[in-house]
N, C-alpha and C positions, 0 to 999 in steps of 0.2 A: 503493499500499500504505499503510496506517496500524496504529496499535498497537491499534484497536478491532476491527478484523478483518483477516485475512491467511491467506495461503495456503500449501501445503507448499514448503518452500524459503526462505521470507523469511528476512532475517537482521536482527538485532537486537544491540544494543549495551547492556548494563546497566553502571551506574556506583554503586558504594557510595563516599559522601562521609563522611568520619570528622574526628574533630578530638581534641585532647590536651585531659583535663581542666582542666590547670594555666593551659591558655593557648587558649581557644575560640576565638581569631580564626587562629589555626594550623590550617587544615583542607588535607587530601589526600584523594585518591582513588583507587581501583582500578576498571578497567574490564574488561569480559569480553564475548565475543563468542558469540552464538548462532545456531543454523539452526533453522527449524520442521521438523519431521518430519512433520508432520501440518496441516490447516487448523487455525486456532483464533482466539480472541480474547482480549480484555483480560484476563479472567479468568485464561487460561492464561499470560500473562505475569506477572500478580501473584502467583499460586502459585509460579513460578519464582524471583521477587523475594524471597518470605519464606523459601524454601530457602537463597537466597545468601546472605542479610543473615544469617541462624542460622549458618549457616557459618561466615562470616568472625566473628561474636560469639563462637562457641565457639574460635576460634584466636586472638584478639585479647587482650591484658591488659584488667584492669578501668579502667584509666585512660584507655583509648580510649572515646570517645563517637560514637555512631552518630548522624549528622546528616541523611542523606537517601539516598533511592533515584532514580535516573534509570533509564529505559527507554526506548529510543528506536529507531527504523528505523536501520537500518544506514547508509544514505544521508546525507549530509550535510544541515544543516539547510536548509530551505525558506527562499526567499524570494518573496513575502512570507510573514510567519510563518504557520505551520499548526500549530494545536494539537493536530492527530489524530496526529500523527507522533511524540508523546512523551508519558510518563508521569512526574511528580513526587511522591513522595511523603517528607512528613516523617517521621522516624525518631525512636525513644526508645528509651533503653538503652544499657548499656557493653559492652565485652567481656566475657567470661565466665571467661577464663583468670587465675587468680588467682596470680600469681608471686610469688616469694619474693626478697626483696634488692631492692638498686637495679636500676631499669631502663636497658637501652640508651639512648642519645640515638635520636631519631627518624630521624637521619640513618644508623643501621646497620639496616639492613632484611635480612628474610628473605627469600631467593630462593626461588622454588618454580619448577620446570620443568612447563610444560605440555608432554606428551608427544603429539604427534600420532601419527597412525594411519600417516604415512610422513614424511620431510622432517626439518627441522631443528627443534629444540625451540622453544617460545616461553617466556618468562621473566615471572612476576608479582614485584614487589618488593613486601613487606608492611612497612609501619611500624607501630609500636606492637605488636609482639609479643614481641619478645625481652628478657630481662631478663640481668644481668650474668652470674647463676648459668649462663645457657645457652651461654655462648662463653666463648674464651680467645683469647690473642693471642702464641703462644709464639715466633713470629717475627716478632711486629709487625705481622701480618696479621691481624684478627680471622676466628675460624671457630666452627662448630657444634661442641659438646663431644661432643654426643651426638645424631647425625644419626638415628637408629633412632628414639629417643623423639619428635623433632620430627614424624618421618615418621608414628609412632603417633597425634600429636596430630591431622594432618592426617586420616588415614582416619577416625579416631573422629568428627571433626566431620563428614565428608561422609556418615558413616552416620547420626549423630544427628540432623544437619538435612536429610536427603534430598536435599541437593544432587547426592550421588552417582548418583541417578537419571539426572542429565543429563549424564552422563560416561561413555565407554566406546563400544565398536564397534558395542552394540547397546542403546542407552540406555533407561531404563524410561519416562521422561519422553516429553511430547510436543514437545520442543524438546533439541537437543544442543548441549553446549559446542563452540566450533570455533576454529580459527585461520583468520583472513581475510587475504590480502595486501590491498596498498595499494588497487587497484583494483578490488577484489571479485571478481577473476575464478577465484582457487583459494581451495576452502575445504576444511580439513580438520578431521577429527574429533580431540577430544582424547579420548584413551582413558585418560590418569592423570595426577595430580599428586604431582611427586615433592619433597621438601625436598631443594634443592640446595646450599645454603650461606649466606654472607653477604656481602651487598654495601653498601657507603658511598655513599649518595647525598645531596646536598645538600637541603633542605625544598623548594626551589624549581623540581627538577628534573621533567622532564616524563616520565620513564621510568615511565610506568604498565605499559605491556605493550612488551616488546621481543623481537624473535626473534634468537636467537642460534645460534651452532652448538652441537650436543650437546655 
């Protein structure tokens, strides 16, 4: 299987690489998993990638720089090198959320739950979204001040970008966002993205995706 042409049931990983405008050397990424609902080709994956990047731009602040989009087959990188199993696209532009006041540090992440059709939630950790006006720490632990407003931000971004077409029990797109276990034997549809809270993560942490209890 390649990214150039594939059959229904094929699994893919998409990664969006970002940086902070004041320190371009500091980069991070968020990764997503998808399953093909129909046979397709490179153009279908690029359409998905365009929607994904626009979704992320709509929720990230204007100091977040979008660097690169990577889409690859779900299987590990091949040896010897096979250029047909991934797409790498340079991105331009920043986030579109114009936040007021001071930003939270990149170690303060927005935790978004990927709600599966069954089983445990998966969590995404987004740096470069939160401003100090979004949070407070009344007991020494940072929390979202207005979780419904953050949920509205996510839902509006899903609609505006059309990325919402790839989520749900019956997605409108030709690919569906999923949760895949470590060896790929279990694939669960993602039916909803929910603003879940705030998580502190060091900038070199490997948690881009994580499966946790609801």
